[in-house]
C-alpha positions in Angstrom: 133.3 73.3 201.9 136.7 73.0 203.5 136.9 76.7 204.3 133.5 76.6 206.0 134.5 73.6 208.2 137.8 75.4 209.1 135.9 78.6 209.9 133.5 76.7 212.1 136.3 75.0 213.9 138.3 78.2 214.4 135.2 80.0 215.7 134.6 77.2 218.1 138.1 77.3 219.4 138.0 81.1 219.7 134.8 80.9 221.8 136.4 78.3 224.0 139.4 80.5 224.5 137.1 83.4 225.5 135.2 81.1 227.9 138.4 80.0 229.6 139.6 83.7 229.8 136.2 84.7 231.3 136.2 81.9 233.8 139.7 82.8 234.9 138.5 86.5 235.3 135.5 85.5 237.4 137.6 83.2 239.6 140.2 85.8 240.0 137.5 88.3 241.1 136.0 85.8 243.5 139.5 85.2 245.0 140.1 88.9 245.4 136.8 89.4 247.0 137.5 86.5 249.4 134.7 84.3 248.2 137.2 81.7 247.2 140.7 80.9 248.3 143.5 80.9 245.7 143.7 77.1 246.1 140.0 76.7 245.5 140.2 78.9 242.5 143.1 76.9 241.0 141.2 73.6 241.6 138.1 75.0 240.0 140.1 76.2 236.9 141.7 72.7 236.7 138.3 71.0 237.0 136.9 73.1 234.2 139.9 72.6 232.0 139.6 68.8 232.5 136.0 69.0 231.5 136.9 71.1 228.5 139.5 68.6 227.4 137.0 65.7 227.7 134.5 67.6 225.6 137.2 68.6 223.1 138.0 64.9 222.6 134.3 64.0 222.2 134.0 66.8 219.6 137.1 65.7 217.7 135.7 62.2 217.4 132.3 63.4 216.1 134.1 65.7 213.6 136.4 62.9 212.4 133.3 60.6 211.9 131.4 63.3 210.0 134.4 64.1 207.8 134.8 60.3 207.1 131.1 60.1 206.3 131.5 63.0 203.9 134.4 61.1 202.1 137.4 63.0 203.5 140.5 61.0 204.1 142.1 60.9 207.5 145.8 62.0 207.9 146.5 58.3 208.6 144.9 57.3 205.3 147.0 60.0 203.5 150.2 58.8 205.2 149.5 55.1 204.2 148.8 56.1 200.6 152.0 58.3 200.5 154.0 55.4 201.8 152.6 53.0 199.2 153.2 55.5 196.4 156.8 56.0 197.5 157.3 52.2 197.6 155.9 51.9 194.1 158.1 54.7 192.8 161.1 52.9 194.1 160.0 49.7 192.5 159.5 51.5 189.1 162.9 53.1 189.4 164.4 49.6 190.1 162.6 48.1 187.2 163.8 50.9 184.9 167.3 50.2 186.0 167.0 46.5 185.4 165.5 47.1 181.9 168.2 49.5 180.9 170.9 47.0 182.0 169.3 44.2 180.1 167.6 45.8 177.1 165.6 43.4 174.9 166.3 43.9 171.2 
């Protein structure tokens, strides 16, 4: 399942890159033909990039929710668990040391 999700995400990002490249080509052509000024072209690219960023954020939120619904842990969850395990390991090591210093016969 993980490979399928990654594949879908990478394909989506790839098509987004192609869309941005195509948009830049079209705008560049319009500027060359005099239909847009260079400044207008730059503003249009910025506007579309901003919209893309907003949509990307929305998509990421939806994906995070779906992954959580499917039972996947977030990176924050994994970090918290890792920290707790590390703290427990330190405590176990400390207790081992205490026990070895004061063995009960």
